[in-house]
N, C-alpha and C positions, 0 to 999 in steps of 0.2 A: 122235207128238209126244214130246219128250224132249230128248236130247242134240243132235239135229239142230236143233231150234228154238232151243236155247240158243246154239249156235254162230252161227246166223244173226243172232240178236239182238245178240250180242257184236260182230259185224262192222258192224252198223248203228250201234251206239253208238260204235264206233271212228271212223266217218265224221262223227258229230255232235260228239263230244268228243275230238278227236285229241290235244289237249294235256292234257286233264283226266282221262283214264282210265288206270289203272295195273293191270296184271294181278298177282294174287297166286298164282293157280294156274289150271288149266284151267277150273275152275268157280267161281272167286272173283276179284273185282276191286274196286277203289275208284274212285269218281268224285269229283273235286274240284268243289265247287259254290260259286261266288262270289255273295254276296248283294249286293243293291242297296238301300241304305238311304237314302231321301230325307232331305236335311238333314244327312247324315253329313259329318264333317270332310273337306273335299275334299283336304287335304294328306295325310291318312292313308289307308291302303289299306282297301278294303272288306273286311268279315269273310268268312272262308272256312270251310266245313265239309266233311267227307268222309263220303260215303255208301258204306258197304262192303256189297257184294252177294255172296251165296253161293247158287248154284243147288242145290236138292235134286234128286234123281234125277227126280222126277215134274214138275218145273217145266216149263211154266207152269200145269199143273193144280193144282199145290201152290204155296203162297205162298213167295217167296224168303226167305232168312234175311238180316235187315238189321241193321246197326249204324251208329251215327253217332259220328264222332270229330273231334278237332281236328287240324289239320295239325301235323306235328312242329315243336317250338320256336315255335309261334305264340303271339303275345301274347294274353292273356285279354281278351275283348271286355267292355266295361263293362255291356252290356245283354243278353248272351247267354252263358250258361255251359253248354257242351255236356254236362258231367257232370250238372248239375242239371236241365237241360231235355231230356235225351235221351229219357226215358220219355214225356214229353208230346208230343215231336215224332214219335216212333215210333207212338204211339197215334193221332196225327192222320192216319197213312197207312192205318189199318185199313180204312176204308170204300173207299178207292181200290183196295186189294188185293182186297177182296171183289168189287168191281164188275168187275175185270179178270181174274179167274181164267179160265184157258184161253187167254189171250192174252199176248203179250209186253207187259210192263208197266213195265219199268225206267225208260224215258224218262218215262212219266207219273208215276212215283214221284219221280224227280228234280225234275220241274217242281212237283209238289205240295209236296214238302219245302222247296224254295226259297221258295215263296209263304208257307207256314206259318211258316217261320223269320223271314222279313221282316215278316210281320204281328205276330209275337210281339214283335220288337224295336220296331216302330212303336207298338204298344200301350203298351209301357213308356215310350217317349219321350213319347207323348201324356200319360201319367200324370204324368211329371216336369214337363212344360210346364204342365199344369193346376195342379199344386201351386205352381209358381212364379207363375203368373198370380193364383192365389188369395192368395198371400202379398203380391204387389204391390198387388192391389186392397185388401187389408186395410190395408197401410201408407198407401196414398193416402187411404182413408177416415179413418184416425186423424189424418192430417195435415190433412184438410179440417175435421175436428171442432174443430181449434184455432182456426179462423176463424169458427166458428158461435157466436152469442150464446146466452145462457141462454134457454130457451123460456119465454115469458111466459104465466102463468096468472093467474087471479083471485087466488089465494093469494099468489103471488110478487109481484104488483103491490101488493097491500095491505101486505105486509111491507116492500116497498121504500118505499112512501109513508109508513109510520110512521117508518122510519129517517130519511127525508129531513126530515120535520117536526121530529123530535127534534134533528137536527143544526142546522136553521135556528133553533130556539128557543135552543139552547146558544150559537150564534154571536151572536144578538141580545142575549142576556143578557151575554155578554162585552163586546160593544161598548157597551152601556149602562153597564156598570161602569167601563169605561175613560173614557167621556164624563163620568160623575159625578166621577171622580177628577180629571180635568182641570179641571172647573168649580170644584171645591173648592179646588184650588191657586190658581186665579185670584182667588177671593174672599178669601184670606188677606191681612192687612195686610203691608206691605213688610217691617217689622221682624221679623214672625213667620215670614215665608217664608224658608226656607233658601236661601242664595245658591248659585247654580250655580258649577261650576268656572270657566266663562268670566267670570262676574261677579267672582269672587275674583281672577282674573288681571288683569282690567281695573283693579281697584282696588289692585293691587300687593300683595295679601294672600296670594296663592298661595304656598305653601311656607313661610310664617312659622310659628314655633312660639309657644307661649304666653310663653316666657321672652323671646323677641326682642321681642314686643309690649310686655312690662313694661319692658324696658330702654329702649325708645323713649319710653315715658311718663315714666320717671325723668329722662331727658335733657331733656325739655321743662320739667319742674318746676325742675331745676337752672338752666336758662337763665333762667327767670323770676326766680329768686332773685338772680342776678347783675345783672339789670336794676334791681331794687329797690335794691341796695347802691349802685350808681352814682348 
């Protein structure tokens, strides 16, 4: 086992990933892995990561040297940062490597890495959705509270009853006072009762001053004198 097994595995991988595999050297190559994210923007391209594989001399009895990279000039994915997530993703392959020592394992590693990266993104999307759902539920609850009346208890009912009685007593006292005032005005003699504006108008007194009234009286006196002379 050794170089012969490595060459054979490389040929098999070439048939599986004809457009995704790129040689770096005789013992090193990169495989482009396109992730499939459910619910990802259909108009945007699915995220891609690169798995770089280097065979040590004793591979497959010894684990391959692995690295994860972004494609050149690739836009940063909002829910997967290869630089920050690299350690976590590589560690997620540890058990797969241990289980497959002594056998060609790169295809299995590619499959496992793809699944783990997709699950990591899905978990983050679920967390975002859960946060949005919680915020929406809270907003709806606050909106519904606007239409809920005050919860009635014995204390709140007694307090309301006292306020209602007080308001009714004040209203009754006000009405009684108004009625007494109205009755008092009706009982006053005509000469003592102050004439309303309408009554002054009907009697032709509206707008007259004291001087005008005195001048009218003087004219009447003078007329009577003239009658006597004649």
